[in-house]
Structure formats: structure tokens, C-alpha cells
N, C-alpha and C positions, 0 to 999 in steps of 0.2 A: 479452439485456444481462448488464453483470457494476458490482453496486454497489462503487465503492471510498470507505471509510466512513477520512475522514485524522483524525488525534487532533492536541489539544498543537498545539506548535510546528509540526507537519504541515501540520494545516490552514488554520495562520498561511500558512506559504508558499505554500500554494496556494488562498488564497482564499476557499476554501470546503470546509464540512465534508464534502458528498457529490458524487463524479462517476462516472457513469454512463460504461461503456465498450461498446464491442465484444467479446463472444465468437468464440473462445475467445482464452484470455491466456495466456502463460507470463511467465515472471520479466522477460526482454527485453522483450518485449513490452509490459509494462508499464511499465517506465521511458521505453519511446519515445513512449508517449499520454500522460504527466505533464508538466508544465510544464517546464520546464530546472530552474529552481534547486531544484523540489520532486524531481527524479528526481536528482540530485546528492548530497541528503541522503540519501538512500535507500542509499549506499553508504557512510555510518555503520552500524559493524556492530552497535552499540549500538538501532537501530533494529529491532522487530521484526515482522514477517508474520504475519499469522493468516486462515486460507480457513474461512468457515463457523465462524467459534469457535474453532478451534484453532491454534496456533501453530504455526508451522513452524520443526523444528527447521535447516534449508536452505532461505534466501530463494529461492537459485536455483532451487529443484526446483520451483516455483510453477507450478501449472496450474489454472489455475480456468476455467469453462465458465459458459452461460448458467444464468442464474437465482443465480452465487454472488454470495458476498459476503468479500471482501477487504477487510480490515481492516491501514494502515498504524499504526503504536506508535511511536512517540520512547519513548525514558529517562525512566523514573518519577524527578523527584526530588522532596525536600521535609525538612521535619525531623522 
């Protein structure tokens, strides 16, 4: 299994802070496995993806296997 950690607005869209998905998983498979609103939100280039704590420069190159953790990170805002 792969753990998907959702932060901020992305967790709100999913309705949960984490999901468990079947491995292996690439970018297209991840989006297909997510709720529609969340998958659509990931198209925003400001959202970042981390695999096992390392930010991916190109989220479309995501390749996750069993035991991996994917974090979906919305843009940070504040003042």
C-alpha cells in the first residue's frame, strides 16, 4: 500500500487527511484513484508533490511503490 498525505485545502477536498492506495502508482494512476474534485485541484501547478519527504521537480514523473508515502502540498499562504 501507498500512504497519501493531504495537507490544507487538499485535505478539505478529500474529506480526510490521509488515504491508502494500492501500489505501484504513477501520476496518472494517483489522479484516477482520487476523488474527482481533488484530482482536478492537482492540475494547479502551484500544488506540489513529495515522495518519501523529497519534493518532486516534475510531479508527472511520480513513481511510488509499496510502503512509499506521497504528500500532496497546496501553496502556502500567510502574512
